[in-house]
PAPATI-872248 format. One record per residue: residue in one letter; y, x, z of N, C-alpha, C in turn. Coordinates in pm, whole numbers, plus 50000, padded with zeros to 5 digits. Example, Ala and Ser with C-alpha at 12.3 -4.5 7.8 and 13.67 -1.06 7.14 Angstrom:
// PAPATI-872248
a494315131950780495505123050780496705132050780
s497755128550708498945136750714500035129050787
This chain:
// PAPATI-872248
m516881724045922517921729145815519521726845877
d520211736145856521371731145944521871717645864
e522311713845926523121696245877524011699345709
t525031708145716525881711945641525091714345516
l524221726345531523471730345431522771724145366
q522011715345400521181704445395522051697245277
s523591689345319524291681645251524661689945121
q524831702845127525201708845034523991712644921
m523071713144984521701717444887521461704344825
q521571690644895521261681744813522441678144690
f523711678944735524871681744623524101689544499
l524281703244542523771710944424522511705544314
i521531700944425520371693944351520771682644250
e521721670544326521881662644247522671664944125
i523721676444057524271679143999523501686043891
d522771689643906521631697843813521251684343711
k521561672743728521601659043628522471663543523
l523581668243547524511669043458524131675243312
k522831684943339522251691943235521491675443137
t521051665443218520641655843107521721648943046
i523141650543075524211640642977524511645142907
e524071642642744524541644542619525681641942603
r526631649342499527741643842440527421643242292
r528661638542239528581634442081528531643442006
t529011661042077529251668641974527971678541974
r527451681941859526471693241866526841706741891
i526111714241938526271730941983526321737341848
i526991746841847527701752841751526751761341649
h525461764241730524461773441682523041768241673
g522941753541634521781748841638522101732741589
e521031726141631520971712141561521241701541665
r520951705141811520731696741925522571692741957
l522161682942042523591678442121523741689342206
e525451686842243525381698442394525181684742492
n525091693342600525261686342740526311690842791
d526931681642937527551681942974527561696943050
a526611701343097526791711443173526931723743094
e526681724942972527081733542890528271736942875
h528781723742833530311717742794530881726742891
s530771725043013531801729343152531851744143147
w530711745243128530491762343146531461770742995
h531271764942899531981769242774533731767942811
l534241755642907535391754442933535481770043014
a534911767543136535491777743196535451792143148
m534511797443044534561806442988535651807342909
m536521796042822537431796342747538961798642881
a538751794642956540011795943017540161806343099
l539091817143118539061831343152539701837143025
i539021833442909539631841242783540731842842729
l541311825942760542391824442694543501821742780
q543381821742912544521819743012545811827842960
g546101837942893547331842542862548251835342748
h547271821442732548011817242604548331800942654
s548261799442780548881790542870550441788442858
n551221778942875552581778442857553141783542990
k552611784543104553321789143204551891797643274
d552021804843358551371809443423550471801243522
v549111803043513548311792443608547471802043735
d547021796443810545981801243902544771797143845
i544091809643805542901808443702541651804243787
l541681808343908540801803343968540651785143997
k541841781344011541821767844024541591758143886
v541671764843766541601759043659540371758543635
v539371767943660537781773743626537331757943716
k537871763143860537101751943944537301736443899
m538451733943821538691723043751537691719643653
l537771727543598536861726643461535211723243503
l534941730943641533331729643626533031718343736
v534181712543777534341698243851534681688143747
h534951687043650535781676543611534711665443523
d533491671943490532841658943400531431657543520
l531461662443623529921658743723530391643143746
v531131637043739531181622143759530571615343622
e530131619543508529221614643401528271614143459
i527381619543565526481618643613526101601843640
d526921597243707527041584143724527901578143629
a528751574443553529671571243475529201571743340
g528371583143289528101584543171529081593643040
d529101597542962529771603942906530641596942819
t531991591442801532491582442725533111591842596
f532851581942468533031589242372534691591342362
a535061602842350536811603742288537681591642235
y537001591142099537421578042049536701564742041
d535951560842179535551550342190536991543742294
t537621533642232538651525042275538221516642368
q537161509542346536561498042457535961506442583
g535251517942538534581523542664535881532542781
n536731534642698537911538742774538751534142839
t538411517142830539381512642911538901511843085
d538031512443102537551510843243536971527343295
k536951534943204536601549843241537101555443380
y538261551543405538861559643513538531553243609
e538261538143650537721534543780535961539543788
r535541537043639533981538943647533761555743709
e534471565043675534411578943724534861582543860
l536101574743896536541576244055535671570544140
k534771558644107533731556044206532411566844178
a532481571944075531011586844094532001594444171
a533111600844155533471611144191533371608244382
h533781594344403533651592844592532091594544631
r530981588244512529611592744551529401602944548
l529371612944433528871624744437529621635944516
f531041639144521531821647044634531301641544757
g531061626844804530801619944928529651627044979
m528671634244899527611640044937527871653545041
l528981658345019528941670345040529881672445199
p530191684445257530751684245394532171676145353
e533351670545449533911662145453535041674945367
q535391685445417535991696045379536101698045228
q534881700045167534431704345066534481692144943
a534001678744973533951667844932535891663244919
e536351669144991538091667744982538431673044870
e538191688044906538421697844782538251693244608
l537161688244642536431684344502537061673544423
l537301663444532537911650144455539191651944460
n540091659044535541321663244480541471668744346
l540611678944323540251688444185540451680044071
w539431670644100539141659843978540241652443965
i541001646544064542151638444059543181644943994
e543241659444049544201667943950544211667743818
f542991670643751542871671343643542831659443544
e542451647643626542931633443585544181634143575
r545211636143622546531632843623546981640143543
k547041650543537547781662643417548921663443471
e549721665443607550651668543671550951683343694
t550021691243692550191704343728550011711643607
q550141724543607549981735243472548791736743459
e547971738043586546571741143560545791728943520
a546391719443558545391705543511545731705543381
r546941706643307547281704543153546781717743101
f546701726843161546141736443057544371735143041
a543861731543179542441726943183542331716143098
s542921707043073542841695042977543241701442842
s543741706342803544221715742675542601720442605
l542061730142701540871732542661539831726342636
d539521714142728538771701242696538821694742584
r540011695642551540561690442408540011697242301
l540561709442307540331721042202539021722042183
q537841722642264536541726042256535781718342133
p535741704842132535431695942043535931697741887
i537171702741891537841707141749537201717841672
i536651725641780536181738241738535071738041706
h534131730641776532721723041760532701717441601
n533401708541623533401702041470533941708041376
h534841716341393535221725041277534111732541214
q533271742641316532411751141303530871744041273
n530801728541264529721721141250529981713941110
e530871717741053531391710740921531681695240971
g532581691841065532861679041106531861670841118
d530621674641189529281668041202529591653141305
t530181653641396530741644841482531971636841426
w532811641841373533791634841266533081625641201
q532431628941082531661622241009530721610741045
k530241614641151529081604041189529871595841228
y530931596641303531761581641385533051580341333
n533171585741180533861580041080535481581241111
i535881593541165537081597941269538021602441157
t538971600641163540401607141043541051616241131
s541861622341051542811637341101543751628441192
e543831617641176545191612141248544401610241357
q543351603441403542881598141498542561612341601
v542161621941524541981637441588543371642141622
l544171642241573545681649241588546491640841683
n546501625141687546841618041834546191620041929
r544741620441929544211618442049544251637842118
n544411643042036544731658442103545771663542083
a547011658742061548691662942088548751665742210
e548091660642341548481665342437548351683542491
i547301689742372546981701442383548281709242425
a549151706042333550751711542346551281710942499
n550951703142587551051704742740550941715042789
g549691719142768549321731642848549061743342779
s549241742442635549751754042559549691752842406
e551471754842398551691751942268550531764642155
t550371772942220549851781242098548351774942075
l547641770742177546201764342141546471751042043
w547661744642068547911736241989548211738241842
t548951746641825549011752841683547481756941616
y547061762741702545521766241655544981753541603
a544571743941720543991730141687544711726541553
q545581725641514546141717141398545881727641275
q545651738041290545101746841202543881744941136
l543201742341259541561739341234541561726241171
v542201719041232542181703141155542911702741015
q543831709940980544161712040828543081718240724
h542791731740822541351734640747540301729540705
s539561722040809538741710140800539011699440672
i540611694940689540851686940574540631694540456
d541071705740426541111713440303539641713240275
q538821715540379537211720340348536841705240298
g536901694240332536441682140308535721679240391
i535721683740535534771678140644535631673740709
l536841667440715538001659040795538661648540739
k538171636640710539101626140627540471622840668
q541331625940552543071626640599542881610840638
s544031611440724544351592240725544971589240637
């Protein structure tokens, strides 16, 4: 087998592990937890459908690529819960190490492209990264709203925590930030999210 194809196939087999990484959020139409692969797919679909709500025009292919790549590092680093202050202290370092290992399995040009996409997503300096990050932050709010605050209640999360953590949604989409705030307020009104 061609060496390039062999390394690409090894990478594709390796990233199938993303299906085994559980998140803290339940799927909307069931009792089980969402996995990282499902989360990434859902975000890519959100990007396609919601791109018109970005604050500025975006290269949608680049946004989709970022969303498909951004959580691959959790194969090695694990999923760090958004509200875990201790776990978030060394999250970037753990994930960067994982990024080098995983993307390093690929031919050099592809490895560099995926690593750069991952770093761009993490830094949030471009409109594509800000919009992708907005979707990544919005999706768990939607899930919790639909699941009667399941994760929020399980981990004793307050509306202040949700709003503070997710305020950066506005950097990618003012419209989606307004929508997120409406979901949070509706969740408070329904008694499924504790007010701070």
